[in-house]
N, C-alpha and C positions, 0 to 999 in steps of 0.2 A: 504494500500500500504506500502511496506517496503521502507522507505526513509532514514534510518540511516545506512550508510555503515561502520561505525566505528567497529573495531574488538571487539565487546562487548561479543562475545561468543567464547572464545578460547577453544581449545581442553583441557580437564582437564588433568593436569599433574599427573604422578604417584608419590605417596609419600609413605614413609615407616613409617607412624604414628609417626611423630617426637614428641619429648618431649614437653609437654605443660607447658607454663610458669605459674607463680603464678596467674597472671591476667587471663590467659586462664582458669585455674582451677576454679576461682571465677565465670567466665562467664558460664562455664558448670554447676556449682552448681546452679546458678540462673535459668538456662534453664531447669534443670531436671524436675521441676514441669510441665512445658509445655510438655516435652516429655512424662511423665507419663500420662498426660491428652490427649495425642495424638493431641496436639494443634500446628499445623504447624506454624501458624503466630507467636506464642510465641517463637518458636525456631528461626525463621528467625530474630526476633528482636535482638537476641544476636550474630548474625553472623557479621564477618568483611566483608568489600566489596569484597575481593577476594573469600571468602567462598560463599557469595551471588551469585557471578558470576558463580562459579562452580556448585552450586545447580541449578541455572537457566538452565545451559547447560544440566544437567542431566534430568531435567523436560522436556525440549524440545525434548530430545532423547526419553523419555517415550511417549510423545504425538505423535511423528512421528511414533513410533511403532504401536500404536493403530490405527492411521489413515491408515497406510498401510494395516492393517487387513481388514478394511472396503473397501478401494479402490480395493483390490484384488477380491472383491466379488460383484461388482456393474457393471452396464451397462457402466458407464463412466470410466471403468478400465484404458484405455490408458491414458486419461488425468490425472486421479488421480495418477497414478504411475509416470508420468512425473513430476507432482507437488511435489510428495514426494521425488523423486530423486533430484530435484532442491533444496529443503529444506535441504536434507542431505549434498549436496555439500556445501551449504552456512554455515551449522553448522560446517563442517570440516575446512572451509576456508572462513570466512565472508568478502569477498572482494566485491567491488562495482559491479564487473562483475556478480557474483553469485546472489547478491541482485537484480540486474536489470533483471536477468533471471526469478526470481520469480514474479517480477512486470509484466513482459511481459505475463507470464502465466495467471496471474489474469485478464489481459485485454482480454484474450481469453477464459475465463471460459464458459463452455457450459451452455446454457439456460435450466432451468428446464422444464419438460413437462407441458402442460397446460390441464386444465379440459375441455373436449370437450363441456360441457354444458355452462360453464361460461367464458371460456377463461382465467381463473385465473391460475397463476403458481402453480404447485403442488411440493412443496419442499419435497424431500425424504432424506434418510439417507446419501446419498452422499453429498447433499447440506449442510446439518447440520454439517457433519464431516469436510468438507472443510472450512466452516465458523469458527468452533472452532479452526482448525489448523492455519488459517490465524491470528486469534487474539492471539493464543498462542505465535507465533513467532514475533508479531508486537512489534517494539522497544518501543512503548509507554505503553505497557502492563507491569504492575508491576509483580514481581516474584510470589507473592501470588495469583494474578489474573491468571497468566499463569498456576499455579498449579490447580486452579479451572477449567479452560478450559480443562485441560488434564483429569480431573476427568469425564468431560462430554464426552470426546473422549473415555475414558474407557467404558462408558455406551454404546456408539455406537458399540464398538468392542465386548462387551459382548453379545449384541443382535446378531451381525453378526456371532459370534463363536458358538452360541447355536446349538447343534446338537441333541437335544432330539426328541422324537416322538410326544410329546404333543405340539400343537401350540395354544397358547392363549395369551392374553395381560398380564395375571397374570404371566405366565411362562417367557415371555420376560422381564417383569418388574423385576422379581427375578434375571434373568441373568444379567441385567443391574446393579442392586444394588450390586450384588456380585462383579462384575468387578470394580465398582467404589470404593467399600470398600477396595479391594486389592490394587487399585491404590493409594488411600489416605494413607493407611498403609505404602506402600513402600516410599511414599514421606516423611513421618515422619521419618522412619528409615534411609532414605538416608540423610536427613538434619541433623539428630543426628550424623551419621557417619562423615559427612563432618565437623561438628562443633568440633569433636574430632580429626580431621586430618587424618581420615581413608578413605579407599575407600568405596563408597556406595555399597549396595548389588546389586546383579544381578536384572535386570528388572523382575517384577513379572509375574506370570501366569495371564491369563485373569480372571479366576475364580478359586475358591478353588476346 
């Protein structure tokens, strides 16, 4: 449940790559090894609070994009898109009203189908995607954790977006891995840009 209505996710401000102080230059030099190793956690450790906040906002936008791709292609389309729209409104303006709207939607989450033989719930790609999106935006989720959840959302989107003629678990696994790799690379490049006071790159394609 979203229970923190504080404006923790402001819309990122436009900046023109301001001059970096001597201390900032040292921070970037220390973070360069993490960047070259594609170590997101290492870059995040060198961020100032406002940079952390901005990166978190970008990651949430990334996750929402992947979730929409899945929601557009599932039976629970109507609910999924309402949930995505509610999250988007909250990201743009994190007020108690918009947080409450997300909480209300969670209370009315559709039940998964059940196995006719056992009566057990059968969780599909919609349920998994919604789970990861909820934990991505949860106020108790650390920024690095949120980035990890988003990489899982990328996998779901990669499977959804696959349009090849061959249908097999191996093919879907490859599509998921490619999407996750692109998502993680974007996160590293985005964090590096924000650390330098620059705009992050455009959101990545689902797969190469």
